[in-house]
C-alpha positions in Angstrom: -44.5 -27.9 -61.9 -46.4 -27.3 -58.6 -43.5 -27.5 -56.1 -45.8 -26.7 -53.2 -48.0 -29.7 -54.0 -45.1 -32.0 -54.5 -43.6 -30.9 -51.2 -46.9 -31.6 -49.4 -47.1 -35.1 -51.0 -43.5 -35.8 -50.0 -44.2 -34.8 -46.3 -47.3 -37.0 -46.2 -45.4 -39.9 -47.7 -42.8 -39.7 -45.0 -45.5 -39.3 -42.3 -47.3 -42.5 -43.5 -44.0 -44.4 -43.7 -43.1 -43.4 -40.1 -46.5 -44.5 -38.9 -46.1 -47.9 -40.6 -42.6 -48.3 -39.1 -43.8 -47.5 -35.7 -46.7 -49.9 -36.0 -44.3 -52.7 -37.2 -42.0 -52.0 -34.2 -44.9 -52.1 -31.7 -46.2 -55.4 -33.2 -42.8 -57.0 -33.2 -42.2 -56.0 -29.6 -45.6 -57.4 -28.6 -44.8 -60.7 -30.3 -41.5 -60.8 -28.6 -43.0 -60.1 -25.2 -45.7 -62.7 -25.8 -43.1 -65.3 -26.7 -40.9 -64.5 -23.7 -43.9 -64.9 -21.4 -45.0 -68.2 -22.9 -41.4 -69.5 -23.1 -40.9 -68.6 -19.4 -44.0 -70.5 -18.4 -42.9 -73.6 -20.4 -39.4 -73.4 -18.9 -40.9 -73.3 -15.4 -43.1 -76.4 -16.2 -40.0 -78.2 -17.7 -38.0 -77.4 -14.6 -40.7 -79.0 -12.3 -41.0 -82.0 -14.6 -37.2 -82.5 -14.6 -37.0 -82.5 -10.8 -40.0 -84.8 -10.6 -38.5 -87.5 -12.9 -34.9 -86.9 -11.9 -33.9 -86.0 -15.5 -30.6 -84.4 -16.2 -30.7 -81.8 -18.9 -27.8 -79.7 -20.4 -27.4 -76.1 -19.2 -27.3 -74.7 -22.8 -30.8 -75.5 -24.0 -31.2 -73.5 -27.3 -33.6 -70.5 -27.1 -33.9 -69.6 -30.8 -37.2 -70.2 -32.6 -36.5 -69.4 -36.3 -39.0 -69.7 -39.1 -38.2 -72.7 -41.2 -39.7 -74.9 -43.8 -39.4 -78.4 -45.2 -36.6 -78.8 -47.7 -36.1 -81.3 -50.5 -32.6 -82.8 -51.1 -31.2 -85.0 -53.8 -28.4 -87.5 -53.0 -25.2 -87.0 -55.1 -24.3 -90.7 -55.8 -20.9 -89.6 -57.2 -19.8 -88.5 -53.7 -21.5 -91.4 -51.8 -18.9 -93.6 -49.9 -20.7 -96.3 -48.0 -17.7 -98.7 -47.7 -14.8 -97.1 -45.8 -12.3 -95.5 -48.2 -8.7 -94.7 -47.3 -7.9 -91.0 -46.7 -5.1 -89.4 -48.8 -2.8 -89.5 -45.7 -3.4 -91.0 -42.2 -3.6 -88.3 -39.6 -4.3 -87.6 -36.0 -7.6 -85.9 -35.1 -8.0 -83.8 -32.1 -11.7 -83.0 -31.3 -10.7 -80.2 -29.0 -9.2 -77.9 -31.7 -11.2 -74.9 -33.0 -13.5 -74.8 -36.0 -10.9 -73.4 -38.4 -8.5 -76.2 -37.3 -11.1 -78.8 -38.4 -11.2 -77.3 -41.9 -7.4 -77.4 -42.2 -7.3 -81.0 -41.1 -10.2 -82.1 -43.4 -8.5 -80.3 -46.4 -5.5 -82.7 -46.0 -7.7 -85.8 -46.2 -8.3 -85.6 -49.9 -12.1 -85.9 -49.2 -14.3 -83.7 -51.6 -16.6 -81.0 -50.3 -15.2 -81.0 -46.8 -16.0 -77.3 -46.4 -19.7 -77.8 -46.1 -19.5 -80.1 -43.0 -19.2 -79.2 -39.4 -18.1 -81.4 -36.5 -20.7 -83.1 -34.4 -19.3 -83.9 -30.9 -22.5 -85.4 -29.7 -22.8 -87.9 -32.6 -19.1 -88.8 -32.4 -18.2 -91.9 -30.4 -15.6 -94.6 -30.1 -13.0 -93.5 -32.7 -15.7 -92.4 -35.2 -15.7 -88.6 -35.8 -18.9 -87.4 -37.3 -19.4 -84.3 -39.4 -22.8 -83.0 -40.5 -23.5 -81.4 -43.8 -24.8 -77.9 -43.2 -27.7 -76.1 -44.8 -27.3 -72.5 -43.9 -26.6 -72.4 -40.1 -28.3 -75.7 -39.4 -27.0 -79.3 -39.8 -28.7 -82.0 -41.8 -28.5 -84.8 -39.3 -28.7 -87.7 -41.7 -26.1 -86.4 -44.2 -22.7 -87.2 -42.7 -19.0 -87.4 -43.2 -17.4 -89.9 -40.8 -13.7 -90.1 -40.1 -12.7 -93.6 -38.9 -9.8 -94.0 -36.5 -7.6 -97.0 -36.2 -4.7 -97.2 -33.7 -5.0 -93.5 -32.9 -4.9 -92.4 -36.6 -7.7 -91.5 -39.0 -7.2 -93.9 -41.9 -10.5 -94.0 -43.7 -13.9 -92.3 -44.1 -17.5 -92.7 -45.3 -19.5 -89.9 -46.8 -22.9 -88.8 -47.9 -23.6 -85.6 -49.7 -26.8 -84.0 -51.0 -27.8 -81.0 -53.1 -30.7 -79.0 -51.7 -33.3 -78.4 -54.4 -34.4 -74.9 -55.3 -37.6 -73.6 -53.8 -40.7 -73.5 -56.0 -42.2 -70.1 -56.4 -44.3 -69.2 -53.4 -42.7 -71.8 -51.1 -41.3 -69.1 -48.8 -44.9 -68.7 -47.6 -44.7 -72.1 -46.0 -42.1 -71.1 -43.5 -43.3 -71.5 -39.9 -41.9 -70.6 -36.5 -40.6 -73.8 -34.9 -41.7 -75.0 -31.5 -39.2 -74.2 -28.7 -36.7 -76.7 -27.4 -38.5 -76.4 -24.1 -41.8 -77.7 -25.6 -40.0 -80.5 -27.4 -38.2 -81.6 -24.2 -41.4 -81.4 -22.2 -43.2 -83.7 -24.7 -40.4 -86.2 -24.5 -40.0 -86.2 -20.8 -43.7 -86.5 -20.1 -44.4 -89.3 -22.6 -41.2 -91.1 -23.5 -38.3 -90.8 -21.2 -38.0 -93.0 -18.0 -37.0 -91.5 -14.7 -33.3 -90.9 -14.3 -32.6 -90.3 -18.0 -29.6 -88.2 -18.9 -30.0 -85.7 -21.9 -26.6 -85.0 -23.5 -27.6 -82.5 -26.1 -30.5 -80.7 -27.8 -30.0 -79.3 -31.3 -32.1 -77.9 -34.1 -31.5 -79.1 -37.6 -33.1 -81.1 -40.5 -34.1 -84.7 -40.3 -35.6 -87.2 -42.7 -37.5 -90.4 -42.2 -35.8 -93.6 -43.5 -36.2 -93.6 -47.3 -34.6 -95.4 -50.3 -35.4 -92.7 -52.7 -32.7 -90.5 -54.2 -34.8 -87.4 -53.7 -35.9 -86.9 -50.1 -37.8 -84.5 -47.9 -36.2 -83.2 -44.7 -38.1 -81.5 -41.8 -36.9 -79.0 -39.2 -36.4 -81.2 -36.1 -35.1 -81.1 -32.6 -32.5 -83.8 -32.0 -32.4 -84.9 -28.4 -29.4 -87.2 -27.6 -29.4 -89.3 -24.5 -26.5 -90.6 -22.4 -27.4 -94.2 -23.2 -26.8 -93.7 -26.9 -30.5 -93.3 -27.9 -31.5 -90.4 -30.1 -35.0 -88.9 -30.4 -36.2 -86.5 -33.1 -39.1 -84.1 -32.4 -40.7 -82.6 -35.5 -40.1 -78.8 -34.9 -43.3 -77.8 -36.7 -45.9 -80.2 -35.4 -44.3 -81.7 -32.3 -44.5 -85.4 -33.6 -41.9 -87.6 -31.9 -39.8 -90.2 -33.7 -38.5 -92.8 -31.3 -35.1 -94.5 -32.0 -35.2 -97.9 -33.5 -32.2 -99.0 -31.4 -29.2 -97.4 -29.7 -27.1 -97.3 -32.8 -29.8 -96.6 -35.4 -29.5 -92.8 -35.2 -26.4 -90.9 -34.0 
């Protein structure tokens, strides 16, 4: 065996690998700098627009712009509870407890699959505590577990639950970087929100259009919740805005 030749090939391989890694690092850094510059410009425009229309926005506007794709979900009818059903034992619910505390409380209700839901403080109002089913780190806004309170005690619940369908081969190529929360807000404030509006929360998740089908498509969406009870959804891939049907139609 020609060890000298093998050694030369090994050195060249490491050299090529280092060049590729350096190129990838430079490219990633350039993309990051470009995003930061663009994001800064949009943030400045949004700030001017907010002042002009006297709009109140939360201080913690999300800055993440992950790559996401459309997902397909199938409703599990066996876990669908549309008419309020009694919990195993009435309990007091404190929305100020920590996340692990939520899981302990939900485990005592006798409700199935409670571990896949996370509390939604923005969507919870008037004795109805809303939990969203999660897909990865993001909520599916239309798939909810609701704890219903009566006389200070949670006595019943409603529930929806879905199974996310496996990706078809090659679907991972359809992932796209979402538009920023700043762009979604600017579009809303410019074209939809009246002067003096109050924005309570901005969150990225998955949303579906109203459908009666058991299998449904859900799109990455920015949920923008207003102080008057209205909720807007901005498609996080193409920027299309879905206006609320009425104050209670979407929470």
